[in-house]
C-alpha positions in Angstrom: 193.1 102.2 157.3 195.5 101.4 154.4 194.5 102.4 150.9 195.2 98.9 149.6 192.1 97.6 151.4 190.7 94.5 149.8 187.8 94.4 147.4 185.9 92.0 149.7 186.4 94.3 152.7 185.0 97.1 150.6 182.0 95.0 150.1 181.7 94.4 153.8 182.0 98.1 154.5 179.2 98.8 152.1 177.2 96.1 153.8 175.5 98.9 155.7 173.7 99.9 152.5 172.9 96.3 151.9 171.2 96.2 155.3 169.2 99.4 154.5 168.2 98.1 151.1 166.7 94.6 151.0 166.7 94.7 147.2 169.9 94.5 145.0 170.6 94.6 141.3 172.2 91.3 140.4 172.0 91.3 136.6 171.3 93.3 133.4 170.7 91.9 130.0 170.3 93.1 126.4 169.1 90.4 124.0 169.2 90.1 120.2 165.7 88.8 119.4 163.1 91.1 117.7 163.7 94.7 118.8 166.8 93.7 120.7 164.9 91.8 123.3 164.8 90.6 126.0 165.9 93.7 127.9 165.8 94.2 131.6 167.2 93.5 135.0 167.3 90.8 137.6 167.1 91.7 141.3 167.7 89.8 144.5 165.7 90.0 147.7 168.1 89.9 150.7 165.5 90.1 153.4 161.7 89.9 153.5 160.0 93.0 152.0 156.5 93.9 153.2 155.9 96.6 150.7 157.8 96.6 147.4 156.3 100.0 146.4 159.1 101.8 148.3 161.5 100.6 145.6 161.7 101.7 142.0 164.0 101.6 138.9 165.3 104.1 136.4 167.5 103.9 133.3 170.2 106.4 132.5 170.4 106.3 128.7 173.5 107.0 126.7 175.3 108.7 129.5 172.7 111.4 129.9 172.6 111.3 133.7 169.7 110.2 135.9 166.2 110.2 134.7 165.0 109.5 138.2 162.6 106.8 139.2 160.8 105.7 136.0 159.2 102.4 137.3 157.8 101.9 140.8 157.0 98.5 142.1 153.5 97.8 143.2 152.4 97.3 146.8 153.4 93.7 147.0 155.5 91.4 149.3 158.7 89.7 148.5 160.5 87.0 150.4 164.2 86.7 151.2 166.0 84.7 148.5 163.5 85.6 145.8 164.7 86.8 142.4 162.7 89.5 140.6 162.8 90.2 136.9 161.7 93.4 135.3 161.7 93.4 131.5 160.8 95.8 128.8 158.1 93.4 127.6 157.0 89.8 128.3 156.7 87.9 125.0 160.3 87.7 123.9 161.5 87.5 127.5 159.4 84.3 127.9 160.6 82.9 124.5 164.2 83.5 125.5 164.3 82.6 129.2 161.4 80.1 129.3 159.5 81.9 132.1 157.6 85.2 132.4 159.1 88.3 134.0 157.6 89.5 137.3 157.0 93.0 136.0 157.3 94.9 132.7 158.1 98.5 132.1 159.1 100.5 129.1 161.8 102.1 131.3 163.7 98.8 130.9 164.0 99.2 127.1 167.7 99.5 127.7 170.7 99.1 125.4 174.1 97.7 126.3 175.4 101.2 127.0 172.8 102.2 129.5 173.1 102.4 133.3 170.4 101.3 135.8 169.5 102.9 139.1 167.6 101.2 142.0 165.7 103.6 144.3 164.4 103.2 147.8 162.0 105.9 149.0 163.4 108.1 146.1 167.0 107.6 147.1 169.5 105.7 145.0 170.7 102.5 146.8 172.2 100.6 144.0 173.5 101.3 140.5 174.8 99.4 137.5 177.0 101.5 135.1 178.1 105.1 135.2 174.9 107.2 134.7 176.9 110.1 133.3 178.9 108.0 130.7 177.7 106.2 127.5 178.9 102.6 128.1 179.9 102.0 124.5 183.4 100.8 124.4 183.7 100.9 128.3 184.6 97.9 130.4 181.0 97.7 131.6 179.3 97.6 128.2 176.9 94.7 127.8 175.6 95.2 124.2 173.7 92.1 123.0 175.0 90.4 126.2 174.8 90.6 130.0 176.5 91.6 133.2 176.1 89.8 136.5 177.0 90.7 140.1 179.9 88.8 141.7 178.7 86.6 144.6 178.8 88.2 148.1 179.3 91.7 146.8 177.0 94.3 148.4 175.0 97.0 146.5 177.1 99.7 144.8 175.1 102.5 146.4 175.2 105.5 144.1 178.8 104.9 142.8 179.3 102.0 140.4 182.0 99.4 141.1 182.9 97.6 137.9 184.8 95.0 139.9 181.6 93.8 141.5 180.5 92.4 138.1 181.2 89.8 135.6 180.4 90.2 131.9 179.5 88.0 128.9 181.3 90.3 126.5 179.5 92.2 123.8 177.5 90.3 121.2 177.4 87.2 123.3 173.7 86.9 122.5 174.1 87.4 118.7 172.2 84.6 116.9 171.1 83.0 120.2 167.4 82.1 120.3 167.3 81.0 123.9 169.3 81.4 127.1 169.3 77.6 127.6 171.1 77.0 124.3 173.3 80.1 124.4 177.0 79.7 124.3 177.4 82.2 127.1 174.1 82.0 129.0 172.9 84.6 131.4 173.5 83.0 134.9 169.9 83.2 136.0 169.1 83.3 139.7 172.7 82.3 140.6 173.7 85.2 142.9 174.8 84.2 146.4 174.6 86.9 149.0 177.0 87.5 151.8 176.1 85.9 155.1 175.4 88.6 157.7 177.9 88.5 160.6 180.7 86.8 158.6 183.4 89.3 157.9 186.2 88.5 155.5 189.3 90.1 157.0 191.8 92.0 154.9 195.3 90.7 154.5 197.7 93.0 156.3 200.1 94.8 154.0 198.7 93.2 150.9 200.0 94.3 147.6 199.8 93.1 144.0 202.2 94.6 141.4 202.6 95.5 138.7 199.1 96.2 137.7 198.4 96.4 134.8 200.6 93.5 133.9 202.7 94.0 130.8 205.3 91.2 131.0 203.0 88.3 131.8 204.0 88.1 135.4 203.2 89.8 138.7 204.1 89.6 142.4 201.9 89.3 145.5 203.2 90.3 148.9 201.9 90.9 152.4 203.2 91.7 155.9 202.9 88.0 156.7 205.2 86.0 154.5 203.3 82.8 154.7 202.1 80.7 151.8 199.0 82.0 149.9 196.4 80.4 147.7 195.9 82.3 144.5 192.9 82.0 142.2 192.3 84.0 139.0 188.9 84.3 137.4 187.9 85.6 134.0 185.2 88.2 133.7 182.8 85.4 132.9 183.5 83.8 136.3 185.7 80.9 135.0 188.6 79.8 137.1 191.7 80.2 134.9 194.5 79.9 137.4 195.0 78.3 140.8 198.2 77.8 142.7 199.8 78.0 146.2 202.6 80.5 146.2 205.1 82.1 148.7 205.1 85.8 149.5 207.0 87.8 146.9 207.0 84.9 144.5 206.7 85.8 140.8 203.5 84.5 139.4 203.7 83.5 135.7 200.5 84.2 133.8 201.9 83.8 130.3 199.0 81.5 129.5 196.4 84.3 130.0 195.2 86.5 127.2 194.9 90.2 127.5 191.9 91.5 129.4 190.4 92.0 132.8 190.6 89.4 135.5 189.7 89.0 139.2 192.4 87.7 141.6 191.4 86.1 144.9 194.1 85.6 147.5 193.6 83.6 150.7 196.1 83.8 153.5 195.4 82.0 156.9 191.6 82.5 156.6 192.0 86.1 155.4 190.9 87.1 151.9 191.9 89.8 149.4 190.5 90.4 146.0 191.8 92.6 143.2 191.0 93.4 139.7 193.9 92.5 137.4 194.5 94.0 134.0 196.7 92.0 131.6 198.0 93.9 128.6 
C-alpha cells in the first residue's frame, strides 16, 4: 500500500481498535476558574457497555511517561451514543458547563501539557498527547483551553495522532466564566462516530505538495485527473476554504494565516485528508 495513504483511511484501518474498545476519548479541557478548573475529559460510548469497570483512565504528567491506570470506572452500564465526563472535581465543572460530571477523580487534575491514556482490561486503547513529552509549546498543547476529536476518527490506540484533533488554542478559556458564554466554547457532546461498514476509499496516487507551504500556494494531484472538491478547515473546525479544482491546479491560499490546517479532498466519492502546515 502506498505511503501516501489518506488520513481517513488510516482511521478506517484503526477501526479494528474502535471495535475492540467501545469507549473513546473525544475531548480534554483545562479551565481557568479557581484552581485552573474545570479539568477533565469527555468520552464517547460507541457501543453498549455492560460493565464500565473494565475501563480506566490515567494521566501522564509533564512528559513523565505513563502512570498506569489511576481511575477505574465503577461496575455500571453505558449505552451507545452516551457521552461520559470525568473531571477533577464537580463544583466548578458544574458552574462552567451547567451540568455535573458523571465521575470525579483526582487523576484528572490535568494541565494543558499533560497526556491522557484510556485503558481496557489494563491495556491502552486510546491516548491523547505524547505521554513521554511535556506538551508545553507543542502542537497538542491545550493550556487554559481544550482539544476535541475530529468526527469519524477512530481511537489513537497507544500512539497519538495529532491530526485526529482540533484545538481551541492556548488561553482560550482565560477570563471565561462559562462554556456557554466563552468566545471559543468546548464543543460538548458533538463528536460523530464513523458508521460501521462504510469505508471511505483512498484516492489513488494522491499527493499534496509542497507541505509545509511557504509561498501561499500548493498543488494537489492524483492518478485520476478529474475535478476535485477541496475544503480546508482551521484547527478549530471552521471551514476557511472551499473550491472545485482540476488535478495539478495551483491552489492559492494567500488569505490564510500561518498555522496548522486540515485539508479534505473529494474525488468521485473517494476522500483524502491531510494536515497542512502554512508558514
